[in-house]
KOLMIVEX-374236 format. One line per 8 residues: number of its first residue (from 1); for each residue x, y, z of C-alpha. Coordinates in nm, 2 decimals. Layout:
N
NUM> X Y Z | ...
This chain:
656
1> 14.49 13.44 10.46 | 14.74 13.59 10.21 | 14.66 13.87 9.95 | 14.76 13.63 9.68 | 14.51 13.37 9.83 | 14.25 13.62 9.83 | 14.32 13.73 9.46 | 14.31 13.35 9.35
9> 13.97 13.29 9.55 | 13.80 13.61 9.37 | 13.93 13.50 9.02 | 13.79 13.17 9.06 | 13.46 13.30 9.19 | 13.46 13.54 8.90 | 13.52 13.23 8.65 | 13.25 13.05 8.82
17> 12.99 13.35 8.75 | 12.90 13.54 8.45 | 13.08 13.54 8.13 | 13.33 13.81 8.04 | 13.17 14.11 7.92 | 12.81 14.06 8.05 | 12.66 14.35 8.25 | 12.71 14.32 8.62
25> 12.40 14.26 8.82 | 12.38 14.51 9.10 | 12.06 14.34 9.26 | 12.16 14.17 9.58 | 12.22 13.80 9.55 | 12.12 13.52 9.77 | 12.36 13.25 9.91 | 12.21 13.00 9.68
33> 12.27 13.24 9.38 | 12.63 13.12 9.30 | 12.55 12.74 9.36 | 12.25 12.77 9.12 | 12.46 12.92 8.83 | 12.69 12.64 8.89 | 12.44 12.38 8.88 | 12.30 12.55 8.55
41> 12.64 12.53 8.39 | 12.72 12.17 8.50 | 13.02 12.28 8.68 | 13.26 12.03 8.83 | 13.23 11.95 9.23 | 13.55 12.15 9.30 | 13.42 12.46 9.16 | 13.14 12.46 9.45
49> 13.42 12.54 9.72 | 13.49 12.90 9.55 | 13.18 13.10 9.67 | 13.28 12.99 10.03 | 13.63 13.04 9.99 | 13.56 13.39 9.87 | 13.32 13.47 10.14 | 13.59 13.37 10.38
57> 13.87 13.56 10.19 | 13.62 13.88 10.24 | 13.59 13.83 10.61 | 13.21 13.76 10.58 | 13.00 13.70 10.90 | 12.97 13.37 11.05 | 12.60 13.34 10.95 | 12.69 13.40 10.61
65> 12.97 13.14 10.60 | 12.73 12.90 10.75 | 12.46 12.96 10.51 | 12.69 12.93 10.21 | 12.81 12.59 10.36 | 12.44 12.48 10.38 | 12.34 12.60 10.04 | 12.69 12.44 9.90
73> 12.57 12.10 10.06 | 12.24 12.11 9.93 | 12.34 12.21 9.57 | 12.61 11.93 9.58 | 12.31 11.68 9.67 | 12.11 11.83 9.37 | 12.41 11.77 9.15 | 12.46 11.41 9.26
81> 12.09 11.36 9.22 | 12.10 11.51 8.87 | 12.43 11.30 8.77 | 12.25 10.99 8.90 | 11.91 11.07 8.69 | 12.13 11.13 8.40 | 12.33 10.82 8.43 | 12.01 10.62 8.46
89> 11.85 10.82 8.16 | 12.13 10.72 7.98 | 12.09 10.34 8.06 | 11.75 10.32 7.99 | 11.81 10.51 7.65 | 12.08 10.25 7.57 | 11.84 9.97 7.66 | 11.58 10.13 7.44
97> 11.81 10.20 7.15 | 11.92 9.82 7.17 | 11.57 9.70 7.18 | 11.49 9.93 6.85 | 11.77 9.77 6.70 | 11.65 9.44 6.78 | 11.31 9.52 6.65 | 11.47 9.60 6.31
105> 11.72 9.30 6.33 | 11.91 9.25 5.97 | 12.26 9.21 6.08 | 12.33 9.03 6.37 | 12.70 9.10 6.41 | 12.58 9.46 6.40 | 12.34 9.44 6.68 | 12.59 9.23 6.90
113> 12.88 9.50 6.83 | 12.62 9.78 6.92 | 12.54 9.59 7.26 | 12.89 9.53 7.35 | 12.98 9.91 7.26 | 12.71 10.03 7.46 | 12.79 9.81 7.77 | 13.15 9.90 7.76
121> 13.06 10.30 7.73 | 12.79 10.28 8.02 | 13.00 10.08 8.26 | 13.31 10.27 8.17 | 13.54 9.96 8.13 | 13.87 9.93 7.93 | 13.74 9.63 7.74 | 13.39 9.45 7.67
129> 13.35 9.13 7.47 | 13.10 8.87 7.42 | 13.15 8.47 7.36 | 12.93 8.21 7.22 | 12.89 7.82 7.27 | 12.98 7.61 6.98 | 12.76 7.31 7.02 | 12.92 7.13 6.73
137> 13.28 7.17 6.85 | 13.20 7.15 7.21 | 13.39 7.48 7.30 | 13.32 7.84 7.32 | 13.46 8.13 7.12 | 13.52 8.50 7.09 | 13.23 8.65 6.87 | 13.26 9.04 6.95
145> 13.50 9.23 7.13 | 13.55 9.62 7.20 | 13.84 9.78 7.32 | 14.08 9.47 7.28 | 14.44 9.51 7.14 | 14.57 9.18 7.18 | 14.51 8.93 6.88 | 14.56 8.63 7.07
153> 14.30 8.73 7.32 | 14.06 8.82 7.04 | 14.09 8.46 6.89 | 14.04 8.26 7.21 | 13.86 7.94 7.18 | 13.81 7.77 7.52 | 13.71 7.45 7.64 | 13.36 7.43 7.83
161> 13.38 7.50 8.20 | 13.72 7.67 8.17 | 13.81 8.03 8.31 | 13.54 8.28 8.48 | 13.32 8.24 8.17 | 13.31 7.88 8.21 | 13.20 7.93 8.58 | 12.92 8.15 8.46
169> 12.81 7.89 8.19 | 12.78 7.63 8.46 | 12.60 7.82 8.72 | 12.38 8.04 8.50 | 12.46 8.34 8.74 | 12.68 8.62 8.71 | 13.03 8.62 8.83 | 13.28 8.88 8.91
177> 13.66 8.90 9.02 | 13.85 9.19 9.14 | 14.18 9.02 9.05 | 14.16 8.74 8.79 | 14.51 8.58 8.85 | 14.45 8.56 9.22 | 14.10 8.41 9.20 | 14.09 8.05 9.26
185> 13.70 7.99 9.22 | 13.74 7.88 8.86 | 13.97 7.65 8.66 | 14.26 7.86 8.50 | 14.44 7.74 8.19 | 14.76 7.84 8.02 | 14.56 7.92 7.71 | 14.32 8.14 7.89
193> 14.57 8.30 8.12 | 14.82 8.37 7.84 | 14.51 8.54 7.64 | 14.41 8.74 7.95 | 14.78 8.86 8.03 | 14.84 8.97 7.67 | 14.53 9.18 7.69 | 14.65 9.30 8.07
201> 14.29 9.26 8.22 | 14.25 9.24 8.60 | 13.91 9.30 8.70 | 13.64 9.10 8.51 | 13.26 9.06 8.52 | 13.07 8.81 8.32 | 12.69 8.75 8.30 | 12.51 8.47 8.11
209> 12.35 8.46 7.79 | 12.03 8.27 7.84 | 11.78 8.12 7.60 | 11.52 7.96 7.86 | 11.73 7.75 8.09 | 12.00 7.70 7.85 | 12.32 7.94 7.86 | 12.43 8.00 7.50
217> 12.73 8.23 7.58 | 12.85 8.49 7.83 | 12.87 8.88 7.80 | 13.19 9.05 7.98 | 13.31 9.36 8.09 | 13.66 9.40 8.20 | 13.95 9.67 8.33 | 14.29 9.66 8.31
225> 14.31 9.76 8.69 | 14.16 9.65 9.02 | 13.81 9.74 9.03 | 13.47 9.68 9.21 | 13.14 9.63 9.01 | 12.85 9.79 9.17 | 12.52 9.59 9.17 | 12.35 9.84 8.94
233> 12.63 9.80 8.68 | 12.58 9.41 8.72 | 12.22 9.45 8.65 | 12.27 9.66 8.36 | 12.52 9.42 8.19 | 12.26 9.15 8.26 | 11.99 9.36 8.09 | 12.24 9.40 7.78
241> 12.28 9.01 7.80 | 11.92 8.95 7.77 | 11.88 9.16 7.47 | 12.20 9.00 7.32 | 12.04 8.65 7.39 | 11.72 8.78 7.22 | 11.90 8.90 6.93 | 12.09 8.59 6.87
249> 11.74 8.38 6.90 | 11.57 8.62 6.67 | 11.84 8.57 6.42 | 11.80 8.19 6.46 | 11.43 8.23 6.43 | 11.48 8.43 6.09 | 11.74 8.16 5.96 | 11.50 7.88 6.06
257> 11.21 8.06 5.89 | 11.43 8.11 5.57 | 11.55 7.77 5.57 | 11.18 7.66 5.58 | 11.08 7.89 5.30 | 11.36 7.75 5.09 | 11.24 7.39 5.16 | 10.90 7.48 5.06
265> 10.95 7.68 4.75 | 10.76 7.45 4.54 | 10.44 7.51 4.76 | 10.34 7.86 4.69 | 10.05 7.88 4.92 | 10.25 7.75 5.21 | 10.51 8.01 5.12 | 10.28 8.29 5.09
273> 10.14 8.17 5.43 | 10.49 8.18 5.59 | 10.56 8.52 5.42 | 10.25 8.65 5.60 | 10.34 8.52 5.95 | 10.70 8.69 5.91 | 10.55 9.01 5.81 | 10.33 9.00 6.11
281> 10.64 8.93 6.35 | 10.84 9.22 6.17 | 10.53 9.45 6.21 | 10.50 9.37 6.61 | 10.86 9.44 6.64 | 10.83 9.77 6.46 | 10.51 9.86 6.66 | 10.68 9.75 6.99
289> 10.98 9.95 6.93 | 10.76 10.25 6.84 | 10.59 10.22 7.16 | 10.91 10.20 7.35 | 11.05 10.53 7.19 | 10.74 10.73 7.23 | 10.69 10.62 7.60 | 10.40 10.38 7.55
297> 10.27 10.18 7.85 | 10.20 9.82 7.95 | 9.84 9.81 7.81 | 9.97 9.99 7.48 | 10.18 9.68 7.43 | 9.91 9.45 7.48 | 9.66 9.64 7.23 | 9.95 9.64 6.98
305> 9.99 9.25 7.01 | 9.63 9.21 6.99 | 9.61 9.35 6.67 | 9.89 9.17 6.52 | 9.77 8.82 6.66 | 9.42 8.89 6.60 | 9.33 8.82 6.94 | 9.27 8.96 7.29
313> 9.60 9.01 7.47 | 9.58 9.13 7.84 | 9.86 9.23 8.09 | 9.77 9.03 8.43 | 9.94 9.08 8.76 | 10.14 8.79 8.88 | 9.87 8.69 9.17 | 9.58 8.70 8.90
321> 9.75 8.47 8.64 | 9.76 8.08 8.66 | 10.03 8.00 8.90 | 10.12 7.66 8.74 | 10.17 7.81 8.38 | 10.32 8.12 8.50 | 10.59 7.94 8.68 | 10.65 7.71 8.37
329> 10.69 8.00 8.11 | 10.92 8.16 8.36 | 11.14 7.86 8.38 | 11.13 7.78 8.01 | 11.16 8.14 7.88 | 10.87 8.07 7.65 | 10.49 8.12 7.62 | 10.31 7.82 7.75
337> 9.96 7.71 7.66 | 9.70 7.71 7.96 | 9.34 7.55 7.85 | 9.23 7.79 7.57 | 9.49 8.05 7.62 | 9.84 8.11 7.60 | 10.07 8.25 7.88 | 10.41 8.45 7.86
345> 10.58 8.53 8.20 | 10.67 8.90 8.24 | 10.98 8.88 8.44 | 11.30 9.05 8.55 | 11.57 8.81 8.67 | 11.37 8.59 8.95 | 11.14 8.84 9.00 | 10.79 8.78 8.84
353> 10.63 9.12 8.73 | 10.32 8.95 8.55 | 10.22 8.79 8.27 | 10.08 8.87 7.91 | 9.78 8.64 7.85 | 9.64 8.56 7.49 | 9.29 8.47 7.52 | 9.10 8.19 7.31
361> 9.39 8.07 7.08 | 9.45 7.72 7.17 | 9.68 7.66 6.87 | 9.94 7.92 6.80 | 10.21 7.98 6.53 | 10.55 7.93 6.64 | 10.64 8.30 6.50 | 10.31 8.42 6.68
369> 10.42 8.24 7.00 | 10.77 8.44 6.98 | 10.58 8.75 6.89 | 10.40 8.69 7.22 | 10.74 8.63 7.41 | 10.90 8.95 7.26 | 10.61 9.15 7.37 | 10.63 9.00 7.72
377> 11.01 9.12 7.73 | 10.95 9.45 7.62 | 10.67 9.47 7.89 | 10.92 9.40 8.17 | 11.15 9.67 8.04 | 10.89 9.91 8.05 | 10.77 9.80 8.41 | 11.14 9.82 8.53
385> 11.17 10.17 8.37 | 10.85 10.30 8.52 | 10.94 10.14 8.88 | 11.27 10.32 8.87 | 11.11 10.65 8.81 | 10.83 10.58 9.06 | 11.09 10.47 9.35 | 11.32 10.79 9.26
393> 10.99 11.01 9.31 | 10.89 10.84 9.63 | 11.23 10.87 9.76 | 11.24 11.26 9.70 | 10.88 11.30 9.85 | 11.01 11.11 10.15 | 11.29 11.31 10.21 | 11.10 11.65 10.20
401> 10.87 11.50 10.45 | 11.13 11.40 10.67 | 11.26 11.76 10.63 | 10.93 11.90 10.72 | 10.93 11.68 11.03 | 11.24 11.81 11.13 | 11.16 12.19 11.01 | 11.36 12.34 11.31
409> 11.67 12.31 11.09 | 11.53 12.38 10.76 | 11.47 12.69 10.55 | 11.08 12.72 10.48 | 11.14 12.89 10.17 | 11.35 12.60 10.04 | 11.10 12.35 10.17 | 10.82 12.53 9.99
417> 11.01 12.55 9.65 | 11.07 12.17 9.70 | 10.70 12.10 9.75 | 10.61 12.31 9.43 | 10.83 12.12 9.23 | 10.64 11.76 9.36 | 10.29 11.94 9.29 | 10.23 11.95 9.67
425> 10.06 12.28 9.79 | 10.17 12.37 10.15 | 9.94 12.65 10.16 | 9.64 12.41 10.15 | 9.47 12.24 10.47 | 9.65 11.92 10.53 | 9.61 11.63 10.78 | 9.91 11.44 10.90
433> 9.84 11.06 10.94 | 10.05 10.79 11.13 | 9.99 10.42 10.99 | 10.12 10.09 11.12 | 10.07 9.73 11.08 | 9.88 9.55 11.33 | 10.03 9.20 11.27 | 10.38 9.11 11.39
441> 10.61 8.90 11.14 | 10.76 8.60 11.28 | 11.12 8.72 11.17 | 11.29 9.04 11.12 | 11.33 8.99 10.75 | 10.96 8.94 10.70 | 10.88 9.24 10.92 | 11.13 9.45 10.71
449> 10.94 9.36 10.39 | 10.60 9.41 10.55 | 10.70 9.77 10.63 | 10.86 9.82 10.28 | 10.52 9.71 10.13 | 10.33 9.97 10.37 | 10.56 10.24 10.27 | 10.52 10.17 9.90
457> 10.14 10.17 9.91 | 10.14 10.49 10.13 | 10.38 10.64 9.89 | 10.16 10.56 9.58 | 9.85 10.71 9.74 | 10.04 11.03 9.85 | 10.17 11.06 9.50 | 9.80 11.05 9.35
465> 9.67 11.28 9.62 | 9.96 11.53 9.58 | 10.08 11.46 9.93 | 10.38 11.31 10.10 | 10.48 11.00 10.27 | 10.77 10.88 10.47 | 10.87 10.57 10.66 | 10.92 10.66 11.03
473> 10.91 10.51 11.39 | 10.84 10.16 11.26 | 10.55 10.27 11.06 | 10.45 10.51 10.79 | 10.35 10.89 10.81 | 10.14 11.07 10.56 | 10.07 11.44 10.47 | 9.74 11.48 10.27
481> 9.55 11.75 10.16 | 9.20 11.79 10.28 | 8.95 11.84 10.04 | 8.64 12.06 10.09 | 8.37 11.90 10.29 | 8.58 11.63 10.39 | 8.70 11.57 10.79 | 9.02 11.43 10.94
489> 8.80 11.12 11.06 | 8.70 11.02 10.73 | 9.03 11.08 10.57 | 9.18 10.85 10.83 | 8.94 10.58 10.79 | 8.96 10.59 10.41 | 9.33 10.56 10.45 | 9.33 10.26 10.68
497> 9.09 10.09 10.44 | 9.30 10.17 10.13 | 9.64 10.08 10.29 | 9.49 9.75 10.43 | 9.37 9.65 10.09 | 9.69 9.74 9.93 | 9.91 9.52 10.15 | 9.66 9.26 10.24
505> 9.71 9.34 10.63 | 9.52 9.52 10.88 | 9.65 9.90 10.92 | 9.57 10.14 11.19 | 9.56 10.49 11.11 | 9.56 10.79 11.37 | 9.51 11.14 11.22 | 9.58 11.49 11.34
513> 9.35 11.80 11.37 | 9.35 11.99 11.03 | 9.66 12.19 10.99 | 9.69 12.52 10.77 | 9.97 12.76 10.65 | 10.23 12.50 10.64 | 10.46 12.70 10.41 | 10.47 12.97 10.69
521> 10.46 12.75 10.98 | 10.65 12.39 10.86 | 10.72 12.32 11.22 | 10.33 12.24 11.27 | 10.40 11.93 11.09 | 10.58 11.76 11.36 | 10.34 11.88 11.63 | 10.05 11.73 11.41
529> 10.25 11.40 11.38 | 10.28 11.36 11.74 | 9.91 11.42 11.79 | 9.86 11.14 11.51 | 10.07 10.90 11.67 | 9.89 10.95 12.01 | 9.55 10.86 11.82 | 9.72 10.57 11.67
537> 9.84 10.45 12.00 | 9.49 10.50 12.15 | 9.32 10.30 11.87 | 9.53 10.00 11.96 | 9.50 10.02 12.32 | 9.12 10.03 12.26 | 9.14 9.73 12.04 | 9.05 9.92 11.70
545> 9.30 9.77 11.51 | 9.27 9.81 11.14 | 9.06 10.12 11.20 | 9.11 10.49 11.15 | 9.03 10.79 11.38 | 9.14 11.14 11.46 | 9.14 11.29 11.82 | 8.78 11.45 11.77
553> 8.65 11.08 11.77 | 8.74 11.00 12.15 | 8.53 11.26 12.31 | 8.66 11.43 12.61 | 8.95 11.18 12.57 | 9.02 11.38 12.25 | 9.13 11.68 12.47 | 9.41 11.46 12.62
561> 9.51 11.34 12.26 | 9.49 11.67 12.08 | 9.79 11.88 12.05 | 9.62 12.21 12.08 | 9.39 12.12 12.35 | 9.06 12.23 12.16 | 8.84 12.28 12.49 | 8.62 12.53 12.28
569> 8.56 12.28 11.99 | 8.48 11.99 12.23 | 8.22 12.18 12.43 | 8.06 12.33 12.10 | 8.03 11.95 11.96 | 7.88 11.83 12.29 | 7.64 12.09 12.44 | 7.66 12.37 12.16
577> 7.31 12.31 12.03 | 7.18 12.37 12.39 | 7.38 12.67 12.45 | 7.25 12.81 12.13 | 6.88 12.73 12.19 | 6.91 12.90 12.55 | 7.06 13.21 12.36 | 6.79 13.24 12.10
585> 6.50 13.15 12.32 | 6.59 13.29 12.66 | 6.54 12.92 12.83 | 6.74 12.79 13.11 | 6.79 12.42 12.96 | 7.18 12.46 13.04 | 7.09 12.55 13.42 | 6.84 12.26 13.42
593> 7.11 12.03 13.28 | 7.35 12.13 13.55 | 7.08 12.07 13.83 | 6.98 11.76 13.71 | 7.31 11.59 13.69 | 7.39 11.77 14.05 | 7.09 11.60 14.20 | 7.18 11.27 14.07
601> 6.96 11.25 13.76 | 6.64 11.29 13.97 | 6.37 11.51 13.82 | 6.19 11.50 14.18 | 6.51 11.66 14.35 | 6.58 11.88 14.05 | 6.25 12.06 14.07 | 6.34 12.12 14.43
609> 6.66 12.28 14.35 | 6.50 12.49 14.07 | 6.19 12.59 14.23 | 5.99 12.48 13.94 | 5.69 12.23 13.89 | 5.81 11.87 13.79 | 5.65 11.87 13.48 | 5.83 12.17 13.38
617> 6.17 11.99 13.46 | 6.04 11.68 13.24 | 5.93 11.92 12.97 | 6.29 12.08 12.96 | 6.46 11.74 12.98 | 6.27 11.64 12.67 | 6.34 11.94 12.47 | 6.72 11.85 12.58
625> 6.67 11.53 12.42 | 6.54 11.66 12.12 | 6.87 11.88 12.08 | 7.13 11.64 12.18 | 6.98 11.27 12.09 | 6.80 11.00 12.26 | 7.12 10.84 12.40 | 7.22 11.16 12.57
633> 7.16 11.00 12.92 | 7.34 10.68 12.83 | 7.67 10.66 13.08 | 7.92 10.77 12.80 | 7.72 11.06 12.68 | 7.64 11.18 13.02 | 7.99 11.19 13.13 | 8.09 11.42 12.84
641> 7.79 11.63 12.88 | 7.90 11.69 13.24 | 8.26 11.75 13.13 | 8.15 12.00 12.88 | 7.91 12.17 13.11 | 8.18 12.21 13.36 | 8.42 12.34 13.08 | 8.15 12.59 12.97
649> 8.13 12.75 13.32 | 8.49 12.76 13.37 | 8.55 12.93 13.01 | 8.21 13.17 13.08 | 8.33 13.53 13.20 | 8.29 13.60 13.55 | 7.93 13.75 13.68 | 7.94 14.02 13.92
């Protein structure tokens, strides 16, 4: 590398570090230090190459260059994750701000302009616009545009079914085109094409504005160049469209209310009653907006609506709500009566998330009905936001466990830092558990869905227990801390029951022996996982599907399953009490047991072998039974005891 290149790299590295005039830190820096500084300053991705270029220019050793490359990749991954989170936070913030605008709706045009502006900003498009259907004239017209420069485009009135917007309105589904003029899926007209050409639009995304099952307009985002819209961007524009439809519906509702009040001016009592209803509706909108802004939960929304409607409102899971009423509410987009209750579906697109149930109100004022429906919409936004956050954390936890299982290529210190950020203590004693569904799905899609449910349930359990979970080898692996007084077997059985209940299928769980000092020995996780999988396979071979167990539960077979071959532990569990009794009392129970089994479990032959009276043999065997349990002579126990006796003899020091 030339001297000019070296000097350029040094200047770039200096620019990426501390500001001019700061004191020089003479402490030795790690390879991560320049990248952490870049992350802290929010530097561009190109800046992350400078520390590596500088090290190469200085002729640094290959090990340091490799470490810098690894640190650079990790830093870029963290930067990408932070940018993704900032983007998601901006999207959720915009949605919450729009919901707040809706709650305090006074000017419909202002709310619609805010929605279009935020949609254009978050999707990064050149233009965003919203069209509404005009039932009186039988066509559709531009209501709001943002970023448009062509007057003819801003004044378009289109016949129903024409253009991309007509296709969206007909199918009630989002549509996207990479090149408008080359797309033959929708009807082109001279008027529309002229307006689009004046505006210079190429790529267009349109999503429907729905009120129940009816399309009332279309929300668009468009670019003046070819572009592919991602699925998340389509979903985000759909969320804005839902809020726009709600704003229009709320404005219509307020207009209807004002009209009703105007018609009933002469009836003061009715006017006062209607005013009270409107005040309650405004109050609940304000309360819901406040709940969203301060991070309230689903049950907080239900409690707030309960106060406004003077009743009991509860959130119910989709499986617990009346199926027919729930489906009717989702299809109509409104709350529906069910016996003495009202049901409002909580949905996101085609997915049912649950329902808000108003108990004991067979008759409900229309405004109160809309209040319940608005509460259901806010509840769906809260659930989606919570799900996004939970899924992001689950992915991070799964990635950490994957790295622990592949610890040969990982820095233990970095793994420990990541674990602490997730509130997982690698210094505590842990158990590795391998979990797998027992039932076989009829097709690949159902099999993948079943595994996804198992992973989701395991991730939730791990998060609540300050552990980790990841999908692996067709099942799920968990790393859970072991509490005081608990055992690997108990933890495996509880985990099998918990996961089976969560996914409504039998789940088999194999557990490793407890492992310690994972911060210092991260490779122990991979060894423990191998042991847990062997236990899982043994359970299934023994017909114990849906159960949980550790290696110690299989008796001497556990020696074959255990990764560390714990012979001493097996001997202690099997005949340890007899060994301890002989040591305390100076008796010969262990020698008697050896002779008893060697003589085919015959007391008469045993007394000849030991040269004692047969009554002495009987007394000693009776004492053994009290120490080992009444079933010690059963075939299974007898086999384990004989193996333990032989292992004890082999492990005992030789006598001279």
